[in-house]
Phi, psi and omega in degrees: 000133181278156177241154177257168174292161178300320181298315180297320182294318178295323178298316180293326176300322178295324176296320180302316181297315180301312183294321180298327182277342190241349188246003174060227186294338181275358187297326183300314179299316184290323176296316178297325177299313181292326174297320178299317178302315182295326183280334186260357181243132180267000173224158184288131177260124176300125182229135181235124175258175181295343179271353182280140183297331183266359184305307185296319181293322177295315181297313187281342187300329183243023173267101181279328180267101190293344178290349176254024180234044181255171180293339182265352179293129179303138183246150176290150179282342168200161180236129173254136179238083186305142176257345180208166185301322183297333178294324177292319177303314180299317180299318180294311182302313185284325177296317180292317182299323186253012173065037182256131179289133183243123174257138181247128183239127178255003169091022179261216188274311176051079189303331180247012176065026186289344180269357181213016171225161178194156176275352180234162178305139186204167171240163174245132167256105185262121188268017189295340175280344180261083188224023180291145175230120179242116185255127176251097184296316182298317181275352181056045177222164174213141169260128179230131178281154190293340180279355179281162173258166176299323178299319178294322177297311179303317182300313182292324176295313183295330176296332185261332187202145174256007179235016173235149181205181173222133183280091181227202194292154173290317180282132189267002176256014177286135178282131184299318185303306180289324183300307181291327179300332178264009180103297172082107176248162180196195189291344180250019182296330182288338179262322190235001181082198182276169175300318180299331178292341186247022173264131183244352175193167178200160173241126186226141172268120182273185186293343178268000182082015180265139176272125181241149170249186184303317183295314185280334178280335181089157185291335179295309179291322179298322176297316187293323186282351181263039178151353182279004178092142179286156173088009184247328194241345184155188178251108178284121182277318184201162184231138172261119188251141171274114179282151184249151180273134180227159176289159179296338177231139172239169181232140181229162166206162174219121183230132180252139178222133175265175178301321180293339180261014174090024183303320183299311181292327179292316178295321179299316180288321179307320180302327185277335188244336188299324180281352181253001175300160170306150185302333182286349186246132171230136173231107178246166186219149176247139183233129180204179182258135179225160173281141178241346179220168177289347178272014177068027174289141185250153172210172175269137174237128176254125179251115180266120178240140186225149167226133179237128179279073182174186185275170185295324181300314179290323179298314180300316182297317180298316181292322179294323182282326190253331187213055182297333182299335181294334175068039178290126182269161182305322181293341182283335182279124182234121175275141180198173174286162178301319183293329173293324178295330174300314177297315182300311184290336178269006178077018179262150179301129184288346176269006177290154171293141179291352177301335180300332181288337180273356183213026182296132175293151181298139174295131181229116186218154162270110190205151168228136180237155174215168183216158177210164172234141183245129182245348176229137180303142176278133183295163177301317179293325177296318178299319181295325175293323178295318178299318179300319180294316179299321180294332177283320179249081194292344185276354180271133173236159183225143174237127178256122179245116183286148176253221185079193182061225181301329180297332179277349183265342184266133181299146177300335183261004180300317171226173178297339179290110193259356191276084192239241185300135180097347177277121177281310179199164179254142176247129171248119177260142174214143171247127180241142179207164173259133185301337181275352182283162169242133013284187184280170178304316182297326179291322176295317179298320178294326174301316180295319179297322178295321178296318179299316178296319180298328184282356185310315182293343190259355189241181184299154184224152173051061003267167168281107191286155178214159183266124186300328181285344173262063183311138184220101183289351172298337181280351180125159178206167180285167182285171185299330181275009173084018179249154175209134174287160177304316182296320179296314182291331182294338179302308177272333184299320180286335176291318180282321193238354180052229184291350179280350184300314182297322178293323176297319177298320179297314179297315179302316181297325179287316189266339182213066187298334180268006174060043179293312179280112183207151170226185180292347175219054179262164177290129182278160173255128178298322181298326181286000000 
């Protein structure tokens, strides 16, 4: 049994007193939990209770979805911020021993707040101190801790090389831990697949508090953590990534078209060709409502954004041969480094110092998101009905991300991420609002739900697929006591994972039969 310093022990004693005074009948469990922490850690673990002056700032610092940052949102009774791997082991051992629900937060977006809210008493293990990135240029690999963001990963790679990269998210404030756990797609998926496809090792704390790597965890668990969703199998501490080779220069463009400029026909053709472009080329589009006159007249605007892993001359030729109707002009093609394209695609000034990626503040929005996959092109008349719907519910925006290329070559069962061959594109729906606006948050969310229902005829069926990283509790969740029957979980499980769901349940049953690691949409254990 490990011992702590006298200073650490006295600090924990003060927490015991605070908890005894504030938690009523549950205080005994929580006091025993903190005693367990003190006995199992040989160094002091930063711990914040509701009485601590820094508690609120620590809690709120990584809450990106502001609708989960209200006075009525359930709060953890304490937050642990590990400074080293052994601290995570201690948190797991003591939480399991004393039956306390543990939420793990890696500091990303978390659309439904599952890493920092709960219907039952809980603690948060916040990994924001575990954010090291070590890049091996010669070996073309990198180890990244789960508390880092994609922007920090990109930044560290670019510091070492201009011809290496990693295929991850467009948004640079996404947390690595949750992102890779859900598979993770991005601007280079057509060339290199998902982030999970490019993980070659990992370090994870299992339900027994043991740190495992790929060899010791076994291929079943290693398969599950690369797309099976965070919060189900253990706490992934770090990931070993296979870096990909890129040219020293890439080319980008951004072109906007309204309905009057032929947006409908352009989007219709885009559906037929975007998934068939060469793997080095991606053209994705954002669709939203904009004002066109001073009389507040509205229209649809489609923004086509592209990145090509090559020079402008080749990019121009490809667009002329495959999509001349888009009318991209010579001035629209901009050559830049890959790291500059990261800034461009995330809407950041390309003349900014890349240092911004190493210190970007967390994205904070009032937002609700949903997702779909499309396997058959939507007709021109169908698109026009969608535009009409968007114009009625103006707060909904849509992003279409094309698949094909490498994504069509990888088996659906290679990782838990199943949305592969036959997928034309992915749709991300979002409703954004200002809390001071009218209507209310719930009304904006209901607008998005109506849009999602309206899209039913146009998207995948049996199941209607969804992206695990865009968690959506509208699809169902476990009960308040943290249990879910196999049948209940399969409702959302097959949407996220299709035929891989049963294999995920099998792995879960083997590695965590008592269902210790759980969220409102985690993989269930049959044994439990």
